[in-house]
N, C-alpha and C positions, 0 to 999 in steps of 0.2 A: 852545176852550182845552182843554188836556190837562195835568193835574198829572203831572209826571214824576219829581221828586226832592225830597229834603230834604238840606240840608247842615249838618253839625255842625262847629262850630269848636272846636278844642282846642289846648292847649299841647303835647300829646304824641300826634302823629298815629300813630306806630307802635304805641303801646300801645292806642289806641282801635281801630285797624284790626284788630289781632290779636284783641282781645276780640270784635268783631263777626264776624270770620271764625269764631271758635270757636262762638259761640252760633247763628249762622245757617247754617253749613256752606258759605257762599259764599266764593269767593276774590276778593280785592281786585285791581282793575286800577289800577296806579300810573301817574300822569301825571308827577309830580315827587315829590321827598321831602316836599313840603308838601301833596300832594293825591292822594287815592285814592278809588275808587268801588267799591261792592259792588252789582252789577247783578242784579236779580231779574227774572222775566218781566213784572212789572207796574210796577216803579219802580226808582229808584236811591237808595242811601244814600251820599252823598258825605261824606268826612271831610277837613277842611282845617285847616291850621295857622293860628294867629293871624296869622302873617306875611302870609297871603293877603289879610287884611282891609285892608291898606294900599292894595290896588287898588280897594276899595269906599269907603274913607273912614275916617278915624280913629275909633275907638271905636264902629263900626257894630255890632259883636257882642262879647259878653263870654263867654269860654269857661267851662265848668263853672258856669254861672249860670242854668240853665233851671229855671223854676218853673211853667211853664204848658203845655208841649207834651209829648205822649206819642208816642213812636215806636212804631208798631204793625206787627206782622207776623202775617198769617194763616197758621196752621200746620194740618197735617192732624189732629193729635191733641195738644192742649195738655197732657194728662196724661203722655203719653210724653215730650214735650219737657221737662216739669218734672223727670222722673226723670233725663234726660240732663244737665240744667242744674245739678242738685245737686252735680255734681263741679266746676263752674265758679263758681257763684254761692254766696257764703257767707250772704247774707241776702236774703230775698224780701220785697217790699213786700206782696204778697198772693199766697197759694198759690192753685192753681186753684179758681175759683169761677164758677158760672153766674150771669151778670148778667141783670137784668130784661129787657133788649132782645134776649136770645137767644144771646149769645156766652158761651162758657166761656173765661175770661181768667186770665192769670198775669202778675203785675206784678213787675218787678225793675229795678235801676238799672245803668247802665254805669259804668265807672270814673270818669267825670266827673260822675256824679250824674244824668244824663238818664234819665227814666222810660221804660221799655220795656214794651209789652204784647204778649205772644204770645196769640193768641186763635183759637178754633175755633167757627164758627157751629154752633149746635145746634138752634135752633127752626126751624120751617118757614120763617117770614118771613126770618130771618137767613140761612139757607142760600140761599133764592131771591135775596136781595139780591146775593150774590156769584157767581151762576151766569151772569153776563153774558158 
């Protein structure tokens, strides 16, 4: 099995795609007006309209209601990203902080309130974990 993507359901696909393009520097690949993907070397962040949920079953997902998942992006230098993001993000959940497990992390929210973590491995163990 190979984990390949996460899909965020939203009422405003264009707004959310634009936000993620700004913060990641990736360009979205649009399949329809209701579905776009931001493809990185290791995974895909898909963004889809609530209208797409009709294909999966009524009320299967609720947009802008995430209270348990953190969307994580490994970056080369979290402190540099923080400086760049200051022009886009008005309020950070947590400014760059080194976590006990060896990552330096920066937490903020997307326009729908989903929690995002930009992190850089800093300890030997954390660096080795991502050298696969």
